[in-house]
C-alpha positions, -999 to +999 in steps of 0.1 A: -042-297+313-047-320+343-040-358+341-048-385+368-030-418+366-043-449+386-015-474+391-023-512+400-028-518+438-006-543+457-027-574+463-038-582+498-025-618+492+011-605+497+003-594+532-014-627+540+016-647+528+039-626+550+017-632+580+017-670+575+056-671+575+057-651+607+033-675+625+052-706+614+086-693+627+071-683+661+049-714+667+049-731+703+054-768+712+017-775+709+011-751+681-014-733+704+004-701+708-018-671+707-030-670+671-048-638+679-014-620+680-014-615+644+014-594+633+003-562+618+023-552+589+020-517+578+042-497+558+038-462+548+057-449+519+056-413+509+071-402+479+072-366+471+073-360+434+081-329+416+055-302+417+035-299+385+028-263+389+056-253+366+051-241+331+066-255+300+062-248+264+049-282+255+024-287+284+046-308+309+029-329+337+039-325+374+038-354+399+027-355+436+039-386+454+022-420+463+009-433+496+005-470+508-023-475+534-024-502+561-049-522+543-024-532+517-038-511+490-014-486+474-029-457+456-009-432+436-023-400+425-004-378+401-015-343+399+000-317+377-006-290+354+010-281+322+008-247+307+012-242+271+029-209+265+010-182+248+022-152+231+008-122+213+017-115+178+011-081+164+012-074+127+007-041+111+021-014+088+057-004+096+062+033+093+098+044+090+106+071+113+113+105+098+095+097+065+066+119+056+042+115+028+048+141+002+019+165-001+002+167-034-014+200-040-032+207-073-012+231-094-031+263-103-039+272-139-011+289-158-017+325-167-002+344-196+023+359-171+034+324-160+046+312-195+067+324-224+050+316-258+068+314-291+060+301-326+079+281-351+071+269-386+068+232-391+088+215-418+075+215-454+066+240-480+043+257-483+040+264-446+006+251-435+013+245-398+031+262-369+040+249-335+034+269-304+057+264-274+047+275-239+075+274-213+068+279-176+088+309-163+068+314-131+092+295-108+063+272-096+042+245-111+011+254-130-015+236-152-018+245-188-055+241-195-071+229-227-058+247-258-044+281-268-070+308-276-058+323-308-065+356-326-050+363-360-068+396-365-057+432-359-072+432-324-080+403-300-116+414-296-122+413-334-103+381-342-121+351-353-120+322-327-098+293-339-116+260-331-098+231-314-093+196-328-109+172-304-087+142-312-056+160-300-070+164-264-046+145-241-058+120-215-043+138-185-038+174-174-007+192-186+011+202-154+043+222-161+070+224-135+092+255-135+112+257-167+094+229-186+075+234-219+043+222-236+034+223-272+004+229-295+001+223-332-018+250-352-030+247-388-029+282-405-040+273-441-046+245-465-015+252-486-010+269-519-019+305-529-054+315-519-070+349-520-084+342-486-050+341-470-037+372-453-002+379-441+004+379-403+035+391-386+021+387-350-010+373-334-026+370-300-026+341-276-048+337-245-051+309-220-079+291-202-086+297-165-104+272-143-137+288-151-132+297-188-110+320-209-087+341-188-086+379-190-058+394-211-036+379-238-001+377-250+012+391-283+034+365-301+057+372-330+051+351-361+081+330-373+106+348-395+092+359-428+056+359-414+028+334-421-002+333-444-034+326-425-067+315-438-091+321-410-117+296-423-091+268-424-073+276-391-075+250-363-055+244-332-045+214-312-046+210-274-016+216-252+005+185-248+039+175-235+051+166-271+035+165-305+021+131-313+017+112-346-020+110-355-034+131-326-016+163-337-018+157-374-048+175-389 
């Protein structure tokens, strides 16, 4: 920023007054001394101010000196420049050195060879429900898809498909880390003695692959004493991390 300051000039009357005093002191007997020898008063004053080229953080003003001319007029010019400091501020995301984002790979579907499946009777008599437990023994994470595919017949191929209960489907995929279990509730009959019930000491369990039922199945021993199964009443819940009130009650 540049600023010019005009200061008031010294009046010419000051020079005239000084000249009159000089003539009076030097006047001759007849007062006719050479009036043309007017004294010339000139003064030159130079003041050198501080240079305004410097920079300051608040825009300071530099000064260049003043000069008085022979005509009795004093002019003063102040010239300077102030520089307001400028800086660059950079903001962004700070990344801590040595920290890497953990990769999140999708866990593959569990196979019957990845899990150990067991069955247990639920509380209450007569036994109407069992709980299946699938524990990951693969040593790596895998996803347990949908629900267990069950066969209570003599052969997996001839067993009647056991339908799933939709309300038991969890909201998120069931991903099992190594050594962790998942559960599924299974209804095997409606209770009581029914001629449609048949005794079962073992049954077949298969799992879903990404594109549908997987090949192969696992033979699972029935709980101690066996179970009575009514194929028409049998239903299964979805795999879940734990059995839930309501969702797994059917």
